[in-house]
PDB file of N, CA, C and O in Angstrom:
ATOM      1  N   MET A   1     110.145  95.083 132.704  1.00  0.00           N
ATOM      2  CA  MET A   1     110.636  94.074 131.940  1.00  0.00           C
ATOM      3  C   MET A   1     109.244  93.469 131.137  1.00  0.00           C
ATOM      4  O   MET A   1     108.469  92.938 131.932  1.00  0.00           O
ATOM      5  N   SER A   2     108.864  93.455 129.964  1.00  0.00           N
ATOM      6  CA  SER A   2     107.782  92.805 129.510  1.00  0.00           C
ATOM      7  C   SER A   2     107.418  91.218 128.932  1.00  0.00           C
ATOM      8  O   SER A   2     108.231  90.776 128.121  1.00  0.00           O
ATOM      9  N   ALA A   3     106.410  90.454 129.245  1.00  0.00           N
ATOM     10  CA  ALA A   3     106.551  89.233 129.288  1.00  0.00           C
ATOM     11  C   ALA A   3     106.239  88.919 127.760  1.00  0.00           C
ATOM     12  O   ALA A   3     105.275  89.344 127.123  1.00  0.00           O
ATOM     13  N   LYS A   4     107.229  88.106 127.315  1.00  0.00           N
ATOM     14  CA  LYS A   4     106.998  87.362 125.908  1.00  0.00           C
ATOM     15  C   LYS A   4     105.666  86.814 125.660  1.00  0.00           C
ATOM     16  O   LYS A   4     105.071  86.056 126.426  1.00  0.00           O
ATOM     17  N   LEU A   5     105.224  87.262 124.500  1.00  0.00           N
ATOM     18  CA  LEU A   5     103.998  86.976 124.213  1.00  0.00           C
ATOM     19  C   LEU A   5     103.979  85.518 123.573  1.00  0.00           C
ATOM     20  O   LEU A   5     104.973  85.149 122.947  1.00  0.00           O
ATOM     21  N   ASN A   6     102.861  84.665 123.712  1.00  0.00           N
ATOM     22  CA  ASN A   6     102.748  83.334 123.665  1.00  0.00           C
ATOM     23  C   ASN A   6     102.372  83.364 121.948  1.00  0.00           C
ATOM     24  O   ASN A   6     102.050  84.423 121.408  1.00  0.00           O
ATOM     25  N   GLU A   7     102.460  82.066 121.187  1.00  0.00           N
ATOM     26  CA  GLU A   7     102.170  82.258 119.736  1.00  0.00           C
ATOM     27  C   GLU A   7     100.848  82.800 119.152  1.00  0.00           C
ATOM     28  O   GLU A   7     100.735  83.301 118.033  1.00  0.00           O
ATOM     29  N   VAL A   8      99.811  82.623 120.107  1.00  0.00           N
ATOM     30  CA  VAL A   8      98.297  82.816 119.597  1.00  0.00           C
ATOM     31  C   VAL A   8      98.120  84.247 120.134  1.00  0.00           C
ATOM     32  O   VAL A   8      97.243  84.914 119.585  1.00  0.00           O
ATOM     33  N   ASP A   9      98.974  84.937 121.341  1.00  0.00           N
ATOM     34  CA  ASP A   9      98.971  86.304 121.392  1.00  0.00           C
ATOM     35  C   ASP A   9      99.736  87.076 120.514  1.00  0.00           C
ATOM     36  O   ASP A   9      99.477  88.242 120.215  1.00  0.00           O
ATOM     37  N   GLU A  10     100.765  86.358 120.064  1.00  0.00           N
ATOM     38  CA  GLU A  10     101.489  87.217 118.823  1.00  0.00           C
ATOM     39  C   GLU A  10     100.713  87.408 117.623  1.00  0.00           C
ATOM     40  O   GLU A  10     100.663  88.488 117.034  1.00  0.00           O
ATOM     41  N   LYS A  11     100.072  86.305 117.236  1.00  0.00           N
ATOM     42  CA  LYS A  11      99.210  86.440 116.041  1.00  0.00           C
ATOM     43  C   LYS A  11      97.948  87.246 116.212  1.00  0.00           C
ATOM     44  O   LYS A  11      97.308  87.601 115.222  1.00  0.00           O
ATOM     45  N   LEU A  12      97.531  87.577 117.567  1.00  0.00           N
ATOM     46  CA  LEU A  12      96.627  88.407 117.533  1.00  0.00           C
ATOM     47  C   LEU A  12      97.310  90.077 116.912  1.00  0.00           C
ATOM     48  O   LEU A  12      97.075  90.762 115.917  1.00  0.00           O
ATOM     49  N   LYS A  13      98.129  90.202 117.971  1.00  0.00           N
ATOM     50  CA  LYS A  13      98.863  91.277 117.530  1.00  0.00           C
ATOM     51  C   LYS A  13      99.132  91.702 116.410  1.00  0.00           C
ATOM     52  O   LYS A  13      98.990  92.909 116.217  1.00  0.00           O
ATOM     53  N   GLU A  14      99.622  90.809 115.284  1.00  0.00           N
ATOM     54  CA  GLU A  14     100.016  90.945 114.057  1.00  0.00           C
ATOM     55  C   GLU A  14      98.577  91.186 113.408  1.00  0.00           C
ATOM     56  O   GLU A  14      98.332  92.218 112.783  1.00  0.00           O
ATOM     57  N   SER A  15      97.681  90.208 113.590  1.00  0.00           N
ATOM     58  CA  SER A  15      96.545  90.629 113.134  1.00  0.00           C
ATOM     59  C   SER A  15      95.512  91.860 113.251  1.00  0.00           C
ATOM     60  O   SER A  15      94.565  92.080 112.497  1.00  0.00           O
ATOM     61  N   ILE A  16      95.847  92.486 114.182  1.00  0.00           N
ATOM     62  CA  ILE A  16      95.603  93.840 114.506  1.00  0.00           C
ATOM     63  C   ILE A  16      96.358  94.869 113.707  1.00  0.00           C
ATOM     64  O   ILE A  16      95.855  95.770 113.036  1.00  0.00           O
ATOM     65  N   ALA A  17      97.292  94.677 113.830  1.00  0.00           N
ATOM     66  CA  ALA A  17      98.392  95.522 112.905  1.00  0.00           C
ATOM     67  C   ALA A  17      97.892  95.621 111.695  1.00  0.00           C
ATOM     68  O   ALA A  17      97.923  96.691 111.086  1.00  0.00           O
ATOM     69  N   LYS A  18      97.347  94.478 111.173  1.00  0.00           N
ATOM     70  CA  LYS A  18      97.108  94.168 109.845  1.00  0.00           C
ATOM     71  C   LYS A  18      95.983  95.035 109.121  1.00  0.00           C
ATOM     72  O   LYS A  18      95.935  95.667 108.066  1.00  0.00           O
ATOM     73  N   ARG A  19      94.934  94.727 110.364  1.00  0.00           N
ATOM     74  CA  ARG A  19      93.652  95.489 110.148  1.00  0.00           C
ATOM     75  C   ARG A  19      93.615  96.766 110.263  1.00  0.00           C
ATOM     76  O   ARG A  19      93.028  97.608 109.583  1.00  0.00           O
ATOM     77  N   ILE A  20      94.274  96.859 111.161  1.00  0.00           N
ATOM     78  CA  ILE A  20      94.398  98.681 110.821  1.00  0.00           C
ATOM     79  C   ILE A  20      95.203  99.459 109.667  1.00  0.00           C
ATOM     80  O   ILE A  20      95.011 100.625 109.321  1.00  0.00           O
ATOM     81  N   THR A  21      96.183  98.522 109.128  1.00  0.00           N
ATOM     82  CA  THR A  21      96.950  99.322 108.101  1.00  0.00           C
ATOM     83  C   THR A  21      95.993  99.040 107.083  1.00  0.00           C
ATOM     84  O   THR A  21      95.995  99.943 106.247  1.00  0.00           O
ATOM     85  N   GLN A  22      94.864  97.787 106.735  1.00  0.00           N
ATOM     86  CA  GLN A  22      94.041  97.601 105.715  1.00  0.00           C
ATOM     87  C   GLN A  22      93.029  98.833 105.705  1.00  0.00           C
ATOM     88  O   GLN A  22      92.687  99.553 104.766  1.00  0.00           O
ATOM     89  N   LEU A  23      92.648  98.846 107.091  1.00  0.00           N
ATOM     90  CA  LEU A  23      91.286 100.208 107.030  1.00  0.00           C
ATOM     91  C   LEU A  23      91.790 101.453 106.636  1.00  0.00           C
ATOM     92  O   LEU A  23      91.086 102.239 106.000  1.00  0.00           O
ATOM     93  N   ARG A  24      93.192 101.760 107.024  1.00  0.00           N
ATOM     94  CA  ARG A  24      93.982 103.049 106.828  1.00  0.00           C
ATOM     95  C   ARG A  24      93.971 103.165 105.253  1.00  0.00           C
ATOM     96  O   ARG A  24      93.415 104.092 104.663  1.00  0.00           O
ATOM     97  N   VAL A  25      94.660 102.100 104.614  1.00  0.00           N
ATOM     98  CA  VAL A  25      94.857 102.487 103.228  1.00  0.00           C
ATOM     99  C   VAL A  25      93.634 102.602 102.429  1.00  0.00           C
ATOM    100  O   VAL A  25      93.526 103.490 101.584  1.00  0.00           O
ATOM    101  N   ALA A  26      92.590 101.638 102.683  1.00  0.00           N
ATOM    102  CA  ALA A  26      91.337 101.683 102.420  1.00  0.00           C
ATOM    103  C   ALA A  26      90.831 103.182 102.276  1.00  0.00           C
ATOM    104  O   ALA A  26      90.257 103.598 101.269  1.00  0.00           O
ATOM    105  N   SER A  27      91.093 103.890 103.322  1.00  0.00           N
ATOM    106  CA  SER A  27      90.796 105.322 103.577  1.00  0.00           C
ATOM    107  C   SER A  27      91.492 106.093 102.210  1.00  0.00           C
ATOM    108  O   SER A  27      91.081 107.165 101.766  1.00  0.00           O
ATOM    109  N   GLY A  28      92.339 105.514 101.789  1.00  0.00           N
ATOM    110  CA  GLY A  28      93.067 106.580 100.791  1.00  0.00           C
ATOM    111  C   GLY A  28      93.992 107.618 101.421  1.00  0.00           C
ATOM    112  O   GLY A  28      94.411 108.540 100.720  1.00  0.00           O
ATOM    113  N   LYS A  29      94.372 107.506 102.849  1.00  0.00           N
ATOM    114  CA  LYS A  29      94.962 108.533 103.133  1.00  0.00           C
ATOM    115  C   LYS A  29      96.546 107.950 103.878  1.00  0.00           C
ATOM    116  O   LYS A  29      96.699 106.991 104.635  1.00  0.00           O
ATOM    117  N   ARG A  30      97.495 108.828 103.393  1.00  0.00           N
ATOM    118  CA  ARG A  30      98.572 108.593 103.983  1.00  0.00           C
ATOM    119  C   ARG A  30      98.573 108.492 105.533  1.00  0.00           C
ATOM    120  O   ARG A  30      97.620 108.937 106.172  1.00  0.00           O
ATOM    121  N   GLN A  31      99.515 107.978 106.071  1.00  0.00           N
ATOM    122  CA  GLN A  31      99.903 107.764 107.845  1.00  0.00           C
ATOM    123  C   GLN A  31      99.813 109.051 108.446  1.00  0.00           C
ATOM    124  O   GLN A  31      98.965 109.207 109.325  1.00  0.00           O
ATOM    125  N   SER A  32     100.569 110.026 108.105  1.00  0.00           N
ATOM    126  CA  SER A  32     100.506 111.325 108.790  1.00  0.00           C
ATOM    127  C   SER A  32      99.038 111.993 108.863  1.00  0.00           C
ATOM    128  O   SER A  32      98.440 112.438 109.842  1.00  0.00           O
ATOM    129  N   GLN A  33      98.626 111.913 107.410  1.00  0.00           N
ATOM    130  CA  GLN A  33      97.106 112.680 106.979  1.00  0.00           C
ATOM    131  C   GLN A  33      96.259 112.016 107.907  1.00  0.00           C
ATOM    132  O   GLN A  33      95.682 112.745 108.713  1.00  0.00           O
ATOM    133  N   PHE A  34      95.967 110.228 107.999  1.00  0.00           N
ATOM    134  CA  PHE A  34      95.013 110.002 108.310  1.00  0.00           C
ATOM    135  C   PHE A  34      95.036 110.211 109.953  1.00  0.00           C
ATOM    136  O   PHE A  34      94.072 110.776 110.469  1.00  0.00           O
ATOM    137  N   ALA A  35      96.095 109.771 110.743  1.00  0.00           N
ATOM    138  CA  ALA A  35      96.675 110.218 112.224  1.00  0.00           C
ATOM    139  C   ALA A  35      95.963 111.495 112.692  1.00  0.00           C
ATOM    140  O   ALA A  35      95.146 111.455 113.611  1.00  0.00           O
ATOM    141  N   LEU A  36      96.297 112.675 112.021  1.00  0.00           N
ATOM    142  CA  LEU A  36      96.088 113.957 112.283  1.00  0.00           C
ATOM    143  C   LEU A  36      94.466 114.114 112.099  1.00  0.00           C
ATOM    144  O   LEU A  36      93.736 114.529 112.999  1.00  0.00           O
ATOM    145  N   GLU A  37      94.048 113.750 110.900  1.00  0.00           N
ATOM    146  CA  GLU A  37      92.552 114.379 110.683  1.00  0.00           C
ATOM    147  C   GLU A  37      91.580 113.240 111.267  1.00  0.00           C
ATOM    148  O   GLU A  37      90.430 113.536 111.589  1.00  0.00           O
ATOM    149  N   ASN A  38      91.977 112.183 111.370  1.00  0.00           N
ATOM    150  CA  ASN A  38      91.137 110.962 111.931  1.00  0.00           C
ATOM    151  C   ASN A  38      91.168 110.897 113.326  1.00  0.00           C
ATOM    152  O   ASN A  38      90.143 111.056 113.990  1.00  0.00           O
ATOM    153  N   LEU A  39      92.381 110.651 113.881  1.00  0.00           N
ATOM    154  CA  LEU A  39      92.860 110.396 115.293  1.00  0.00           C
ATOM    155  C   LEU A  39      93.359 111.393 116.172  1.00  0.00           C
ATOM    156  O   LEU A  39      93.562 111.200 117.371  1.00  0.00           O
ATOM    157  N   GLU A  40      93.530 112.328 115.646  1.00  0.00           N
ATOM    158  CA  GLU A  40      94.280 113.477 116.260  1.00  0.00           C
ATOM    159  C   GLU A  40      95.033 113.327 116.896  1.00  0.00           C
ATOM    160  O   GLU A  40      94.962 113.840 118.013  1.00  0.00           O
ATOM    161  N   LEU A  41      96.353 112.407 116.460  1.00  0.00           N
ATOM    162  CA  LEU A  41      97.351 111.841 117.161  1.00  0.00           C
ATOM    163  C   LEU A  41      98.443 111.902 116.085  1.00  0.00           C
ATOM    164  O   LEU A  41      98.251 111.732 114.881  1.00  0.00           O
ATOM    165  N   GLU A  42      99.439 112.128 116.592  1.00  0.00           N
ATOM    166  CA  GLU A  42     100.801 112.088 115.873  1.00  0.00           C
ATOM    167  C   GLU A  42     101.027 110.820 114.917  1.00  0.00           C
ATOM    168  O   GLU A  42     100.804 109.636 115.169  1.00  0.00           O
ATOM    169  N   LYS A  43     101.451 111.309 113.939  1.00  0.00           N
ATOM    170  CA  LYS A  43     102.149 110.034 112.612  1.00  0.00           C
ATOM    171  C   LYS A  43     102.471 108.964 113.627  1.00  0.00           C
ATOM    172  O   LYS A  43     101.935 107.857 113.591  1.00  0.00           O
ATOM    173  N   GLN A  44     103.429 109.351 114.605  1.00  0.00           N
ATOM    174  CA  GLN A  44     104.431 108.206 115.220  1.00  0.00           C
ATOM    175  C   GLN A  44     103.314 106.991 115.732  1.00  0.00           C
ATOM    176  O   GLN A  44     103.342 105.792 115.453  1.00  0.00           O
ATOM    177  N   VAL A  45     102.416 107.672 116.506  1.00  0.00           N
ATOM    178  CA  VAL A  45     101.249 106.508 117.203  1.00  0.00           C
ATOM    179  C   VAL A  45     100.662 105.622 116.009  1.00  0.00           C
ATOM    180  O   VAL A  45     100.469 104.413 116.134  1.00  0.00           O
ATOM    181  N   LEU A  46     100.471 106.139 115.166  1.00  0.00           N
ATOM    182  CA  LEU A  46      99.647 105.632 113.998  1.00  0.00           C
ATOM    183  C   LEU A  46     100.620 104.307 113.656  1.00  0.00           C
ATOM    184  O   LEU A  46     100.253 103.138 113.768  1.00  0.00           O
ATOM    185  N   GLN A  47     102.055 104.795 113.177  1.00  0.00           N
ATOM    186  CA  GLN A  47     103.065 103.982 112.941  1.00  0.00           C
ATOM    187  C   GLN A  47     103.154 102.885 113.730  1.00  0.00           C
ATOM    188  O   GLN A  47     103.144 101.766 113.217  1.00  0.00           O
ATOM    189  N   ARG A  48     103.274 103.098 115.366  1.00  0.00           N
ATOM    190  CA  ARG A  48     103.354 102.134 116.225  1.00  0.00           C
ATOM    191  C   ARG A  48     102.155 101.261 116.128  1.00  0.00           C
ATOM    192  O   ARG A  48     102.378 100.070 116.343  1.00  0.00           O
ATOM    193  N   LEU A  49     100.835 101.622 115.828  1.00  0.00           N
ATOM    194  CA  LEU A  49      99.721 100.556 115.991  1.00  0.00           C
ATOM    195  C   LEU A  49      99.957  99.595 114.682  1.00  0.00           C
ATOM    196  O   LEU A  49      99.815  98.381 114.827  1.00  0.00           O
ATOM    197  N   GLU A  50     100.303 100.115 113.454  1.00  0.00           N
ATOM    198  CA  GLU A  50     100.399  99.510 112.220  1.00  0.00           C
ATOM    199  C   GLU A  50     101.392  98.502 112.413  1.00  0.00           C
ATOM    200  O   GLU A  50     101.181  97.424 111.858  1.00  0.00           O
ATOM    201  N   ALA A  51     102.478  98.641 113.119  1.00  0.00           N
ATOM    202  CA  ALA A  51     103.543  97.757 113.427  1.00  0.00           C
ATOM    203  C   ALA A  51     103.401  96.856 114.496  1.00  0.00           C
ATOM    204  O   ALA A  51     104.303  96.107 114.872  1.00  0.00           O
ATOM    205  N   GLY A  52     102.007  96.938 115.108  1.00  0.00           N
ATOM    206  CA  GLY A  52     101.642  95.879 116.226  1.00  0.00           C
ATOM    207  C   GLY A  52     102.251  96.265 117.652  1.00  0.00           C
ATOM    208  O   GLY A  52     102.419  95.350 118.459  1.00  0.00           O
ATOM    209  N   ARG A  53     102.538  97.373 117.949  1.00  0.00           N
ATOM    210  CA  ARG A  53     102.919  98.005 119.255  1.00  0.00           C
ATOM    211  C   ARG A  53     101.943  99.137 119.645  1.00  0.00           C
ATOM    212  O   ARG A  53     101.546  99.975 118.836  1.00  0.00           O
ATOM    213  N   GLY A  54     101.587  99.098 120.948  1.00  0.00           N
ATOM    214  CA  GLY A  54     100.690  99.959 121.484  1.00  0.00           C
ATOM    215  C   GLY A  54      99.275  99.966 121.343  1.00  0.00           C
ATOM    216  O   GLY A  54      98.635 100.918 121.789  1.00  0.00           O
ATOM    217  N   ALA A  55      98.629  98.870 120.688  1.00  0.00           N
ATOM    218  CA  ALA A  55      97.107  98.861 120.280  1.00  0.00           C
ATOM    219  C   ALA A  55      96.565  98.391 121.314  1.00  0.00           C
ATOM    220  O   ALA A  55      96.441  97.170 121.411  1.00  0.00           O
ATOM    221  N   SER A  56      96.022  99.421 122.533  1.00  0.00           N
ATOM    222  CA  SER A  56      95.260  98.851 123.373  1.00  0.00           C
ATOM    223  C   SER A  56      93.602  98.973 123.035  1.00  0.00           C
ATOM    224  O   SER A  56      93.208  99.713 122.134  1.00  0.00           O
ATOM    225  N   ILE A  57      92.850  98.312 123.710  1.00  0.00           N
ATOM    226  CA  ILE A  57      91.002  98.323 123.039  1.00  0.00           C
ATOM    227  C   ILE A  57      91.013  99.534 122.980  1.00  0.00           C
ATOM    228  O   ILE A  57      90.654  99.936 121.874  1.00  0.00           O
ATOM    229  N   TYR A  58      91.398 100.704 124.045  1.00  0.00           N
ATOM    230  CA  TYR A  58      90.656 102.091 123.968  1.00  0.00           C
ATOM    231  C   TYR A  58      91.308 102.865 122.534  1.00  0.00           C
ATOM    232  O   TYR A  58      90.642 103.564 121.771  1.00  0.00           O
ATOM    233  N   THR A  59      92.509 102.605 122.415  1.00  0.00           N
ATOM    234  CA  THR A  59      93.098 102.995 120.741  1.00  0.00           C
ATOM    235  C   THR A  59      92.194 102.419 119.544  1.00  0.00           C
ATOM    236  O   THR A  59      91.669 103.098 118.663  1.00  0.00           O
ATOM    237  N   ILE A  60      92.137 101.298 119.666  1.00  0.00           N
ATOM    238  CA  ILE A  60      91.448 100.384 118.583  1.00  0.00           C
ATOM    239  C   ILE A  60      90.042 100.960 118.481  1.00  0.00           C
ATOM    240  O   ILE A  60      89.683 101.241 117.337  1.00  0.00           O
ATOM    241  N   ASN A  61      89.182 101.186 119.473  1.00  0.00           N
ATOM    242  CA  ASN A  61      88.082 101.563 119.716  1.00  0.00           C
ATOM    243  C   ASN A  61      87.977 103.372 118.913  1.00  0.00           C
ATOM    244  O   ASN A  61      87.129 103.811 118.136  1.00  0.00           O
ATOM    245  N   LYS A  62      89.212 104.054 119.513  1.00  0.00           N
ATOM    246  CA  LYS A  62      89.032 105.506 118.891  1.00  0.00           C
ATOM    247  C   LYS A  62      89.194 105.254 117.275  1.00  0.00           C
ATOM    248  O   LYS A  62      88.339 105.713 116.518  1.00  0.00           O
ATOM    249  N   PHE A  63      90.102 104.655 116.865  1.00  0.00           N
ATOM    250  CA  PHE A  63      90.056 104.448 115.594  1.00  0.00           C
ATOM    251  C   PHE A  63      88.972 103.896 114.515  1.00  0.00           C
ATOM    252  O   PHE A  63      88.810 104.225 113.340  1.00  0.00           O
ATOM    253  N   CYS A  64      88.323 102.996 115.274  1.00  0.00           N
ATOM    254  CA  CYS A  64      87.039 102.236 114.591  1.00  0.00           C
ATOM    255  C   CYS A  64      86.061 103.672 114.824  1.00  0.00           C
ATOM    256  O   CYS A  64      85.472 103.997 113.793  1.00  0.00           O
ATOM    257  N   LYS A  65      85.851 104.414 115.816  1.00  0.00           N
ATOM    258  CA  LYS A  65      85.129 105.297 115.569  1.00  0.00           C
ATOM    259  C   LYS A  65      85.348 106.541 114.630  1.00  0.00           C
ATOM    260  O   LYS A  65      84.409 107.165 114.134  1.00  0.00           O
ATOM    261  N   SER A  66      86.719 106.852 114.426  1.00  0.00           N
ATOM    262  CA  SER A  66      87.390 107.552 113.554  1.00  0.00           C
ATOM    263  C   SER A  66      86.748 107.513 112.151  1.00  0.00           C
ATOM    264  O   SER A  66      86.456 108.454 111.413  1.00  0.00           O
ATOM    265  N   ILE A  67      86.585 106.024 111.949  1.00  0.00           N
ATOM    266  CA  ILE A  67      86.249 105.625 110.126  1.00  0.00           C
ATOM    267  C   ILE A  67      84.699 105.094 110.304  1.00  0.00           C
ATOM    268  O   ILE A  67      84.125 104.550 109.361  1.00  0.00           O
ATOM    269  N   GLY A  68      84.135 105.268 111.441  1.00  0.00           N
ATOM    270  CA  GLY A  68      82.434 104.872 111.446  1.00  0.00           C
ATOM    271  C   GLY A  68      82.214 103.314 111.276  1.00  0.00           C
ATOM    272  O   GLY A  68      81.397 102.731 110.563  1.00  0.00           O
ATOM    273  N   ILE A  69      83.206 102.789 112.159  1.00  0.00           N
ATOM    274  CA  ILE A  69      82.778 101.167 112.511  1.00  0.00           C
ATOM    275  C   ILE A  69      82.700 100.947 113.595  1.00  0.00           C
ATOM    276  O   ILE A  69      83.002 101.809 114.419  1.00  0.00           O
ATOM    277  N   SER A  70      82.278  99.744 113.952  1.00  0.00           N
ATOM    278  CA  SER A  70      81.844  99.219 115.499  1.00  0.00           C
ATOM    279  C   SER A  70      83.355  98.400 115.688  1.00  0.00           C
ATOM    280  O   SER A  70      84.086  98.051 114.761  1.00  0.00           O
ATOM    281  N   LEU A  71      83.576  98.222 116.994  1.00  0.00           N
ATOM    282  CA  LEU A  71      84.652  97.109 117.521  1.00  0.00           C
ATOM    283  C   LEU A  71      84.038  95.985 116.640  1.00  0.00           C
ATOM    284  O   LEU A  71      84.806  95.746 115.708  1.00  0.00           O
ATOM    285  N   SER A  72      83.021  95.279 116.613  1.00  0.00           N
ATOM    286  CA  SER A  72      82.818  94.047 116.205  1.00  0.00           C
ATOM    287  C   SER A  72      83.091  94.108 114.898  1.00  0.00           C
ATOM    288  O   SER A  72      83.753  93.165 114.464  1.00  0.00           O
ATOM    289  N   GLU A  73      82.742  95.030 114.066  1.00  0.00           N
ATOM    290  CA  GLU A  73      83.082  95.173 112.335  1.00  0.00           C
ATOM    291  C   GLU A  73      84.595  94.769 112.249  1.00  0.00           C
ATOM    292  O   GLU A  73      84.960  93.822 111.552  1.00  0.00           O
ATOM    293  N   PHE A  74      85.429  95.509 112.968  1.00  0.00           N
ATOM    294  CA  PHE A  74      86.542  95.797 113.087  1.00  0.00           C
ATOM    295  C   PHE A  74      87.140  94.035 113.195  1.00  0.00           C
ATOM    296  O   PHE A  74      87.830  93.522 112.313  1.00  0.00           O
ATOM    297  N   PHE A  75      86.727  93.372 114.368  1.00  0.00           N
ATOM    298  CA  PHE A  75      87.483  92.248 114.347  1.00  0.00           C
ATOM    299  C   PHE A  75      86.520  91.077 113.412  1.00  0.00           C
ATOM    300  O   PHE A  75      86.584  89.857 113.568  1.00  0.00           O
ATOM    301  N   ASN A  76      85.865  91.612 112.680  1.00  0.00           N
ATOM    302  CA  ASN A  76      84.808  90.544 112.118  1.00  0.00           C
ATOM    303  C   ASN A  76      85.504  90.903 110.883  1.00  0.00           C
ATOM    304  O   ASN A  76      85.119  91.924 110.314  1.00  0.00           O
ATOM    305  N   SER A  77      86.715  90.055 110.245  1.00  0.00           N
ATOM    306  CA  SER A  77      87.457  90.168 109.320  1.00  0.00           C
ATOM    307  C   SER A  77      88.214  89.207 109.172  1.00  0.00           C
ATOM    308  O   SER A  77      88.480  88.588 110.203  1.00  0.00           O
ATOM    309  N   GLU A  78      88.771  88.774 108.005  1.00  0.00           N
ATOM    310  CA  GLU A  78      89.758  87.449 107.718  1.00  0.00           C
ATOM    311  C   GLU A  78      90.700  87.338 108.240  1.00  0.00           C
ATOM    312  O   GLU A  78      91.299  86.262 108.233  1.00  0.00           O
ATOM    313  N   HIS A  79      91.145  88.403 108.866  1.00  0.00           N
ATOM    314  CA  HIS A  79      92.647  88.446 109.594  1.00  0.00           C
ATOM    315  C   HIS A  79      92.379  88.078 111.101  1.00  0.00           C
ATOM    316  O   HIS A  79      93.344  87.954 111.856  1.00  0.00           O
ATOM    317  N   PHE A  80      91.135  87.905 111.544  1.00  0.00           N
ATOM    318  CA  PHE A  80      90.882  87.208 112.883  1.00  0.00           C
ATOM    319  C   PHE A  80      90.198  85.880 112.681  1.00  0.00           C
ATOM    320  O   PHE A  80      89.664  85.324 113.640  1.00  0.00           O
ATOM    321  N   SER A  81      90.190  85.403 111.603  1.00  0.00           N
ATOM    322  CA  SER A  81      89.466  83.742 111.698  1.00  0.00           C
ATOM    323  C   SER A  81      90.474  82.746 111.928  1.00  0.00           C
ATOM    324  O   SER A  81      90.159  81.559 112.020  1.00  0.00           O
TER     325      SER A  81
END
């Protein structure tokens, strides 16, 4: 059983999901195409990330590397202000 997230952590989770979606949409690729070509992952993994589930720092870092940005660039967004 997992612990319920507090309000701040829940907002962070939502912000990460929105940022991942924003960057993927900006790439002009569908989820399945982006997941396979950029992350070498199944579409379902990207769907979970965009839904705010399963985003470890390692997965976020892999996502960032796949699109050529740093972790600091990922988090330097209006989503995290």
